[in-house]
N, C-alpha and C positions, 0 to 999 in steps of 0.2 A: 177813323178813316172815312173819307167821303165815298159815296156810292160809285163814283167814277174816278178811280185812281189814275194818276199819270204814270205810265210805264215807259221807260226809255228803252231804246234798242241801241246797243253799242254799235256805232256806224263805222268802225275801222275797216271792216270787210265782211263778206258773207251775205246771207239772205235777209238783208235789212228790210226790204220792201215786203217780203212775204210774211215776216213776223209782224210788221206794222199792220198790214191788212187784217191778219187774223185777230190781233188784239183789238183793233177798231170794231171788227164784227161782233166782238164780245162786249162792246160798250166802254172799253177803256180809252182814255185819252193817251196819246202817244207823243214821243219826242225822240228825235235823233240825238245821240250823245256822242260828241267829239271833243268835249272840253270839260274841265272840272266844274266850271260855272253851270254848264248844261246838266251835269250829273247832280248838282245840288237841287235841281228843280223837280226831280222825279221821285216817286214813291217806291218804285221797284225797277228792275233792269233785266233785260234779256241780252245775253251774250250769244250771238249766232255762231253758226259753223263758219269754216274758213280753213286757214292754215295756222295752226296754233303757234308755231315759232314766229311767223310773220306777225300775227296778232300781238304776241308778247312784245316784239320790237316796236310795233306801232304804238302800243299803249305807253311804252317808255318814252318814245319820241314825242308823243302828244302830252306828256306830263300827266298821264291818267293813272298810272299804276298805283302810286301812293294814294290818291283820292279814292280809287276803287277799293283798295284794301281797307281804308278808313271807314268807308260806307258799309262794307261787309262786316267789319268789326262792330260797327254801331247797330247792326241788325237789319240793314236794308235787304228785303227779299231780292234774290237774283235767280234767274233760270238760265242755265247754259246748255246749248245743244252742240254735240260733236266737239269741235274745237273749244266751244264754250264750256263743255264739261272739263276739258283739260285745264282751262284757265281757272276753274274753281277747285281743282284738286290741290291738296297739300303736297302730294308727291307724284312725280311723273317718271315713267320708264320709257326709254327710247327717245327722249328729247335731246336737244343740244346742250352743251355744257353751260351756255349762258342763258338758257331759257328760263324766264321768270313766269310765275303764275300769281293770280290774285289770291288763290287759296280760300280757305273757309270750310271746305268739306274734308273731313278726316278720311281720305281715301287715297289709294294708289291707283293711278290710271296708266294704261299702256297705250301709247300713240300708235295709230294705224294698225291696231291689233287684228282687225278683220280683213286686212289685205289692201291691195292697191285699188285705184279707181275702177279698173276693169273687173274687180271682184265685188263691186257694189251689189246689194241685194235687198229684197223686201221680205219681211216675214211678220206673222202675227205675234204680238207680245202682250201678255196680260199685265196691266199696270194697276197696282193698288191705288184706289182713290178715284177712279174714273168710271167704274162700272165693270160688269162681267165680260162684256164683249172685248176680244183682243183688239189691240191697236195695230193698224197696218204700218209697221215701222220701216222707214227707208234708211238704210245704212250705206254711207259713202265714205270710204277711207276712214272708217269709224274706229274710235277707241273702245276699249272695254275696261271695266273696273276689276283690278286684280284683288283688292282687299279693301275692307272698310273698318273704321273704328267703331266703338260701342255706341256712339251717339248717332250713327248713320242708319237710316231705314232703307232697306233695299225695296224699291218699288216694282222692279221688273227684271227678269232674266230671259235670255233666249232659250227656246226649246225647239226640237225638231230639226236642228242643224248639226253640223260637225262640231260646233262650239257650244252645244247645249249646256246650260247652267251658267254661262258667262253673264255677269251683272251688267245691265245696260241702262238702268234708271235708279236714281237714288235721291234721297232727301235728308237734309240735316237742318232742322228748324225751318227758317225761311229760305234756305238755299236748296235748289232742286237742279238736277242735271240728267240729261239723257244722251246716250251715244248716238242716237238717230235724229232724223230731221222731221218733226211733226208739221213744220210749216210748209212742207212740200205735199201735204195731203189736204183733203177737205175736212178732216176730222179735227174739231176744235177742243176736244175733251182735255188734252194736256194743258193747252193754253188757258182753258177755263179754270183748271185746278190752280194754275199759277196766279191768275187774276184773283181768285178767291183767297189765296195766301196773302197777296198784297192788300186786299180789302181788310183782312183780319189782323194785319200787322199794326200793333199799337205804336 
C-alpha cells in the first residue's frame, strides 16, 4: 500500500465534507464516491452518518449496493459511522421491511437505539487502539450494537449513562464502525486508526 492511500467517502448523504477534511488532515487522498466506477478507484471507504433507510434506498438507486458488497467481500477496508454502522451490519433491528445493508460485520445493530434527535448527547468513550484518553463521542439518533459474532472485536462501550455497557465501536478485520460521529470533533484518532488500517491492507 502506498504511503498516501486514496480513501473514498460515500457521498449519498451525511457529513461527507467533515470526513473528507479529517482524512486530508491525516495525509490521505480522498474521493467522493457516487458510482461503481468511483468506488473502483479507492483503497478504502468511509460510510458517513445520515438516515440508514434512505441511504440504503439511494445505494440501490445508484446501483452501488452490489459493488459495495463485492468490494467488502474482496477485503476493502470500510469505516461506518452511525448510519454507516447500520450499513455494515449483517443484521438490523428496528429497520424497515425492505431495508438492505452492505453487511460484512457479524453484528446485530438496533436503529435509533439511543433515542430521538432531541436526546442527542456527548460522553467520553475509551476506544481500544487509539490511546488511553477517552474519546469525546457525539451521539445523534445513534444505533447501538446488540450482539456480535466471534470474529468481531469490541473496541468501545458507553459508561456512566443509563445505557452503560452498550457496544458503540467494533472492528472485524478491515471493517470498523462506530455509533457516534468522530468527524464532528477535532479529535482525529479514530480516523487515524482507519487510515492505518487502509495503509496496512494488502
